[in-house]
N, C-alpha and C positions, 0 to 999 in steps of 0.2 A: 485417374486412368483415362487414357484417350482411346476411343473405339472408332474406327471407320468402316462402314458398310460401302463397298463398291458394287454397284449395280448396274445392269443394262437398262437405264432408264435416265430421263431428264429429271435431277433431283427436285427442281422446283414447278415441274408440270402438275397442273390440277390432277387430284386424284381420279377425277371423272374421265380423264384422257388415258388412264392406265388400266382398262379392263382386262387388256391381254397381258399385263405384266403382274400377275397375283403374286408370284415368288418375290417380286421387288417390294410390294407392300407387306406381305406376311413375314418376309424374312430380311427386311431393311427398313423401310420408313417406319412401320408401327413399332418394332423393338426400340428403334432410335428415339423415336418420339417419347416413349415410356423412360427410357435411360435419361433423357434431357429432364424430364419432370423429376426424376429421382436424384437429379444433381450430378450425373455422369457426364463427362466430356465425350459426346457422341455426336456423329454426323453421317449423313449420307452423302456419298460422291458418286461419280460414274467410273466405269472401268476406263474409259478414255481419258478421265482426269488424272488418272495415274501416269499417263504419258507426258503430262505437262512438266517442264523443268523445274517449276516453282512448287510442285507438289511436295508438301512437308512430311518427310518419312519418319518423323520422331512421334511414334505412337506405340501404344501398347498392343492393340489387336487390329489387324486388318482382315476383315471378311470378305473375301472376293468371291461373288457368285460365279459359278462355272461359267467362263466366257462363253458366249455363243460363237457360232462358226463365223457370223458376219464380222465379228471382232477378231477371231483368230486367224482368218485368212490374210490379216495385215502382217504377214510373215516379214515383211521387210522392216518393221520397226517393232516387231514383238520383243527383240532383245531390250528394248528400253523397258518394258514391263518387267522382265526377268532381272534386270539391274536393280529396279526400285525394290522389288521383293528381296533381293539379296541384300540391299541397304537397309530395308526395314529390319530384318532379321540380325543384321550386324549391330544395329544400334539397340538390340535388346526387345524388339518388338516381336510379336508372333503372328504368324499368317495361317488362316484357316480358309480352306476352299469350301464353299457351300454349294451341295449339288441337290437340285430339285427334280431333276429328271435323268434317268440312266441312259447315258450316251456312249456307253463302252460296248454294247453288245454287238455280236456279228451282224445281227439283223439291222441294227442301226447303221452301222458303219456301210452295209451293203446299199441300204436305201440312200445314205449320203452320196456314196459314189455314182448312184444312178442319177441323182439330183445335180451333183456338182463336179463329178468327175473323179477318177481315182487319185491323181495328183493333189488335188485340194483335200481329199479325204485323208491321204497319208500325211500331208502337212497338219491337218487338224489334230490328228493322233499324236504326232510328234511334239507339237506344241502343247498339248494337253499334259503330256508326259513330262515335259520340260517344268510346267507349272506345278504339277503334283510333286515333282521331285524336290521343289523347293518350299513346300508347305510344311507346317508343323503340325497340321491335324486337319481332318475332313468332316464336315457335318451333313446330316441328311435329315428330312423330316419325319422318316419312318424307319423302324427297325428292319423291314424287308429290304428298302433300299440300302441301309446301312450295311447288311449282310451282303448284297451284290457287290458293293463297293469294297468292302474288306477282301472279297475274292478277287476283283479286278485289280486292286492295288496290292494284292499278296501281302496283305496285313503290314504293308511297309510303313503306314502312318495309322495312328489312332483315328477311329471314326466314332463321333458322338451323334447321339440322336437329340435333335431339338426340333419339337413339332411346330407346325404352322400356327400362328396366333389369330384369335377371333378378332374381326373388326367391325362387326355390327352392334348395334346397341342392344341391351337386353329388353325383352318384352315380355309380359305375363304369359305363362304357357298356357295354350288352348288347344282343345281338340273337341270341337262340337259341330260337326258338319251338319248343314241342314239345307234341304234342297239340292241345287246343283253343286257337286262336289268340285271345289277350286283346286286345281293342282297348279304347281309352280315348279319349273326347271329354271336354273341360273347357271351361268359360266360362259366359257368362250366356245361358242357354237362350233366354230372351225376345228376344234380339238376333239369334238365328240359327235362327228357326222354318223358313223355306224349306229352308234347308241340311240341318237335321236331319230334316226330313220326307223329304227325297230319300234321305238316309242309311239311315233306318229302314226305308223302305217300299220303296225301289228297290234301293240299294246293298247292304244286308245279305243279301237273299235271293240276289243273285247271288254274293256272296262265299261263303255257306253252300253254294251249289251245288258247289263245289270244295274249301272248306276250312272244317272246323267252327270256329265262333268264337262268341264272346259280347262284348257292348258294355257298357262301364261308362261312366257319366256322372257328372261332378262339376260341380255347377251349383247354382243356388238351390234352396231346399227345394221338393220337388214334392208334390202336384200344383199347378199354376197354371192360370189361364185359358189363358195362352199353350201350356203343355205339353199341354193338351187339343186344340190345334191340330195337335200333332205325333203325338200317340198315339191321338187320338179318345177313345171311351169304353174302350178297352183298357187294362189294367194293364201298364206297361212290362215287368213280369216275365214276362208272357205271352208276349212277344215275345223273350225271351231277354236282356232288358236290365235292368241294376241301376243305382243311383244313390245318391248322397251328397250332403249338403249341403256346399257349398264352404268350406274354410279351407286355409290354407297347410299345415298337418300332413296334412289329409285328401288334398290334392293331391299332396304329396311321397310319401305312402304309395301312393297310386293309380299315381303315375308307376313307383314301384319294383315294383309287381306286374304292370304291363302289359308287352305285347310291342311294341305299336305304338300311336302316337298318330295319330287321323284327324282332319283338320281341313277339312271340306268349308266352302265360303263361297257364298253366293249372289251372284254377280258382278252381278246386276241390282239388287242393294239399293242405296238411298240411302247406306248406311252403307259401302259398298265403297270409296268414293272416298278415296283416300289411307290406307286401313286399314293399322294397325300389324301387324307380323309378332310380336307379343309372346307369343302362346301357342307359337308354333314355336320362339321362343327358350327359353321355360320347359322345354319338352320336351327340347331338345337339351342345355341346362345340366344336366339331370338324366341324360343319358346314354340317352335313349330315341329311337328312330327316328321319323320323321314322315312321313306322306303328307298331301298337301294340293291343293287346287284351285290352279292357276297365278295367285293373286292377285299384282298387281303387287309388293307388298312382299315376298311370299314368294319371288319370283324372285331376289332378292338372296341367298337361301340355297339357289339351285338345285343347287349343287355338293355340298350335305349332305342334302338332304331329297328325297322323292319327289314330284314335280309331275306332275299329269295331270289333264285335264278329267273323267276317269273314276276314281273312287276305287278300284273293284275292280281295275282295270288297275294302278294304282299299288302296291296291296297285292301283287298277283301279280309285279310286278317285283321288289318288295323280297324276296319270299319265294324268288325263283327262284335268288339268289344271296347267301345271308346273309352270307358273308365280305365281298363288296363292300359290302353294306349296312352291315355293322359298321364297315368302314374309313372309309366316308363319314360314318358318325355319329361316329366318334371324331375326324375332322378337323373336323367341324362343332362338336362340343363345346369343342374348343380355340379355335376361332375366336370362338365366342359368349363364351367366358370371358375373352379378351383384349379384346373390344370393347365388351361389354354388362354387364359387372360393375359393382356399386355404386361401387367408385373410379373407373372409366373414366367412367361416366356423370356422377357428381358433378363430376369434373374438367371435363367438358365444359360444365357449368352455369357453373362458375366462369370458365372461359375466355370464354363469352359476356359475363359481367359485366364482366370486364376489359377486353375489346374494346370495349364500349359506353363505359365510363369513358374508355378512351384516345381513343375518337373524338370524344367531347365535351369532352375537357380543355382 
């Protein structure tokens, strides 16, 4: 079997340069690496590579990540991509569109129209519709997002749920805070401005009123225009906050050093619809306790992490009985290892490929 994942990234870029491309890692690079270890002919390409005249269309499964609008605006050449998809299917291959974010809502399209103009927004939707009309199935990382897609696509294509994969190394589970509580937040800061502003300016002072603590961020290199929306003119250090640029080794070291991972989220954000729980998965895999806002996808981990509309309250609950928190953490680590490991997720991708082949045989 030959499987190609086409992502919006440079395939040979160092992983450290891909902090803002989590979906390319979780839903491309890591599953492919596991498939290669398992003896499957798998590779990562770019969406733009599909436009090349010499792209080999003789494959069993093409996983095409939902193209971003910067790719889709190439309307004058998009017919080449559509021709390639048609050729793959005509030669017996199957095409899956993998969707990580819900880009079909009226709110999203209104925001796009304001940013890019109505004509480009219309072109975006027309091209997306043309691509989805040519696929055999759709995949999503959460059941919530899958449900939104089934409705948006009017059940015209099967939608499979394949969760995001764990990428950090396993560490021994621990929860034994002593002295100053060490909190960690990690992710793409620019996608979490409202949530981080709440954490920094409202939650941290409330936490510090009863518990000495410091917050460490692992994110893109700061400062940025977006980070100034969180910190204003202040230096994060003046607020008792440190930060490091993201990479897998940096994240693993930060997880090892922290007591607790905090994952607030702006539930009113357009990006909250169907949002993956991948950051909570990474923390649990690394043996670190998590508190988070009760986002829909996080509720599937409710037996293992602290969920509360109020982050200070969730932290107080975790600290009130460290033994219970540690027991939940250990159970969560075992659950994540069994369900979200690279072998488990790679196997799920191959199951989808085989299901599609069997359905059309």
